[in-house]
C-alpha positions as CSV (number, residue, x, y, z in Angstrom):
1,M,-13.1,14.7,20.5
2,K,-12.2,16.8,23.4
3,D,-11.0,20.4,23.6
4,M,-7.6,21.4,25.0
5,L,-6.4,24.4,27.0
6,V,-3.1,26.1,26.4
7,R,-1.3,28.6,28.6
8,L,-0.1,31.4,26.4
9,M,2.2,33.2,28.8
10,E,5.1,30.7,28.3
11,L,4.9,29.5,24.7
12,P,8.0,27.9,23.2
13,D,10.2,29.9,20.9
14,A,9.7,28.7,17.3
15,S,12.2,31.2,15.8
16,E,15.1,28.6,15.4
17,L,12.8,26.0,13.8
18,E,11.3,28.7,11.5
19,K,14.8,29.8,10.5
20,R,15.9,26.2,9.9
21,L,12.9,25.5,7.7
22,L,13.5,28.7,5.7
23,E,17.2,27.8,5.1
24,K,16.8,24.0,4.5
25,E,13.3,23.8,3.0
26,K,12.8,27.3,1.7
27,I,9.5,27.5,3.7
28,V,8.2,31.0,4.5
29,F,5.7,31.5,7.3
30,R,3.5,34.6,7.3
31,R,0.0,36.0,7.9
32,A,-2.2,35.5,4.9
33,I,-3.6,38.6,3.2
34,A,-7.0,39.3,1.7
35,P,-6.2,38.9,-2.0
36,E,-5.2,35.3,-1.3
37,K,-8.6,34.3,0.2
38,H,-9.8,32.4,-2.8
39,L,-6.5,30.5,-3.2
40,V,-6.2,29.5,0.5
41,S,-9.9,28.6,0.7
42,E,-9.8,26.5,-2.4
43,W,-6.7,24.7,-1.2
44,V,-8.2,24.0,2.2
45,M,-11.3,22.7,0.6
46,E,-9.3,20.3,-1.6
47,Q,-7.1,19.1,1.3
48,F,-9.4,19.1,4.3
49,G,-13.1,19.7,3.2
50,T,-16.0,22.1,3.4
51,Y,-16.2,22.7,7.2
52,W,-12.6,23.9,7.4
53,K,-13.0,26.0,4.2
54,S,-15.9,27.8,6.0
55,E,-13.7,28.5,9.0
56,V,-10.9,29.8,6.8
57,E,-13.3,32.2,5.1
58,V,-14.2,33.6,8.5
59,A,-10.4,34.1,9.2
60,F,-10.2,36.3,6.1
61,S,-13.1,38.4,7.3
62,R,-10.9,39.6,10.3
63,Q,-8.5,42.5,10.2
64,P,-5.8,41.5,10.5
65,V,-6.5,38.1,8.8
66,S,-6.5,35.4,11.5
67,C,-4.8,32.8,9.3
68,W,-1.1,32.0,9.1
69,I,0.2,30.2,6.1
70,A,3.4,28.3,5.2
71,Q,4.6,28.4,1.6
72,R,7.5,27.4,-0.6
73,G,7.6,29.7,-3.6
74,N,4.0,29.8,-4.9
75,E,3.0,26.5,-3.2
76,L,0.8,26.5,-0.1
77,L,2.1,23.9,2.4
78,G,0.0,24.5,5.5
79,F,-2.3,26.9,7.4
80,A,-3.5,27.7,10.9
81,C,-6.4,29.8,11.9
82,Y,-7.7,31.3,15.2
83,E,-10.9,33.0,16.3
84,C,-12.9,31.5,13.5
85,T,-15.4,29.2,15.3
86,A,-15.4,31.1,18.5
87,R,-13.5,33.7,20.4
88,N,-10.2,32.5,21.8
89,F,-10.3,29.2,19.8
90,F,-7.4,27.9,17.8
91,G,-8.1,26.0,14.6
92,P,-8.6,24.7,12.1
93,T,-5.0,23.9,11.0
94,G,-3.5,21.5,8.5
95,T,-0.3,20.7,6.7
96,K,0.0,19.1,3.3
97,E,0.6,15.4,3.7
98,S,4.0,15.4,2.0
99,E,5.3,18.2,4.4
100,R,4.2,16.6,7.7
101,G,6.8,15.8,10.3
102,K,9.1,18.7,9.4
103,G,7.8,21.2,12.0
104,V,5.6,23.2,9.7
105,G,2.5,22.6,11.8
106,K,4.3,23.4,15.0
107,V,5.5,26.8,13.7
108,L,2.0,27.6,12.4
109,L,0.5,26.6,15.8
110,I,2.9,28.8,17.8
111,K,2.5,31.8,15.5
112,S,-1.3,31.6,15.9
113,L,-1.1,31.2,19.6
114,E,1.3,34.2,19.8
115,S,-1.4,36.2,17.9
116,L,-4.0,35.2,20.5
117,R,-1.6,36.2,23.3
118,E,-1.1,39.6,21.5
119,M,-4.9,40.0,21.6
120,G,-4.7,39.9,25.4
121,Y,-5.6,36.3,26.1
122,A,-3.7,34.3,28.8
123,Y,-5.1,30.9,27.7
124,A,-6.5,29.6,24.4
125,I,-8.8,26.7,23.6
126,I,-7.9,24.1,20.9
127,G,-11.3,22.9,19.8
128,G,-12.2,19.3,18.9
129,V,-8.6,18.0,19.0
130,G,-7.5,15.1,16.9
131,P,-3.8,14.7,17.7
132,A,-3.8,15.5,21.4
133,E,-0.2,14.2,21.8
134,F,1.1,16.7,19.3
135,Y,-0.5,19.7,21.1
136,E,0.7,18.4,24.5
137,K,4.3,18.0,23.3
138,A,4.4,21.2,21.2
139,V,2.8,23.7,23.6
140,G,1.9,21.9,26.8
141,A,-1.8,21.8,26.0
142,K,-4.0,19.9,28.5
143,I,-7.3,18.1,27.9
144,I,-10.3,19.9,29.2
145,E,-12.3,17.2,31.1
146,G,-16.0,17.1,30.2
147,S,-15.4,18.8,26.8
148,E,-16.6,16.0,24.7
149,V,-19.8,17.9,24.4
150,S,-18.5,21.1,22.8
151,I,-19.3,24.0,20.5
152,Y,-19.5,21.5,17.7
153,Q,-22.2,19.2,19.2
154,H,-25.1,20.5,17.1
155,L,-23.1,21.1,13.9
156,L,-25.3,20.8,10.8
157,R,-24.1,18.0,8.5
158,K,-24.9,17.4,4.9
159,S,-27.2,14.4,4.6
């Protein structure tokens, strides 16, 4: 998997999509807070596995927490983190399978990238991208050539 680069100075406005999801689907987007660490971490573990759980736990060690969540009532629907694996990196991110295709992931992506921009970055890296087309369409991300060998190349794996 390759990394992608995103220009943060001209991100799309997600406010209309966020408003529509609130009105139609009752989905609230917000930054996670410390007392929710165990709930978010457990949910990510169940939905996406141990590696992403570890990265989410790093997000909760930051102040402010570097994790955005989407929820309907007391149900977690998705999450997006930044500055977990490395400085200026976006990810991991994921949306509950039944909620995909509604725009939840796009709003979480843009909110996280806006947070990176607020930190002073002009560009951000999306590491080890799976759905490159999604990132290209959503925020104009571009593949970084030669990035197949990335920060994850020597990742320890359970035998």
